[in-house]
C-alpha positions, 0 to 999 in steps of 0.5 A: 409685636413689631413695635416691641421688637423695634423698641427693644432693638433701639434701646439695645443700640443705645446701650451698645453705643454707651459701651462703644463710647466708653471703650473708645474713650478708654483708648483715647484717654487712658488716664481717665479710662472707663475700662478696665475700671479703677476698682470694683466699687466705681461708677466705671465698673458698674456702668460697664457691667450693667451695660453688658448685662443689658445688652446680653439680655436685650439680645436674648430677647431679640433672638426670641421675638425676632427669630427667623424674620430676615432673609436667610431661610436656608438650613445651611445657617443651622449647619454653620451656626450650631457648631459656632454656638458650641465652640464659642462658649467652650473657648469662653469658659476655658478662658474664664476658668484659666484667667479667674473671675477677678481678672475677667471682670477687669480687676487685677489678680495676677498675670496669666499666660497659660491655657488659651492665653498661650495662643491668643491674648484675648480668647474670651473675646474670640469665644464671644465673637464666635458665639455671636456669629453663630447666634446671628446665623441661627436667629436670622434676625437683621436686628441681631446681626446689627447688635452683634456687629456693634458688640463685636466692634466693642470686643475688637476695640476693648483690647486696645484699652486693656493693653495700656492697663496691663502694661501699667499693672504688670510692667515689662512682663506684659510687653514681652507677652504681647511680642510673643502672642497675637492679639486675636489669632 
């Protein structure tokens, strides 16, 4: 079982590095960015979304197969983790409903600054990060802490690529919004 979990972890890390390299590339070379993708039927779109789905699946398997294998045996991890696991998805779902599926997937569908976007420019990423923190606490897996740390790093860098794209898509509307609303909190 340990060999399976270790292999799963390393494959997860490799895919996470693909995502990290893609988002860093997108910030450094916005004219040839990977995220946001140029359109739906492009290799950038499929690479990004397949990578995310793989990472989410691998992390779910790590939760199952590496549950409670690390040092935090205290029930305090449950007391803190459960509320985070509830709050994160609520914010995430609210933000996706307001933004819409097309905008959420990195395709332009109109500028939104309502709902949770009144308070932060990236409520989906905040919801994801809160959820990952809660899951890491609950699962008590060093492997999951590492993969969630890398995933949170992706979500901290991604807005830098998106901001360039948003300004290209929405002109002066976006810089005005950026001045009025914080990136995260």
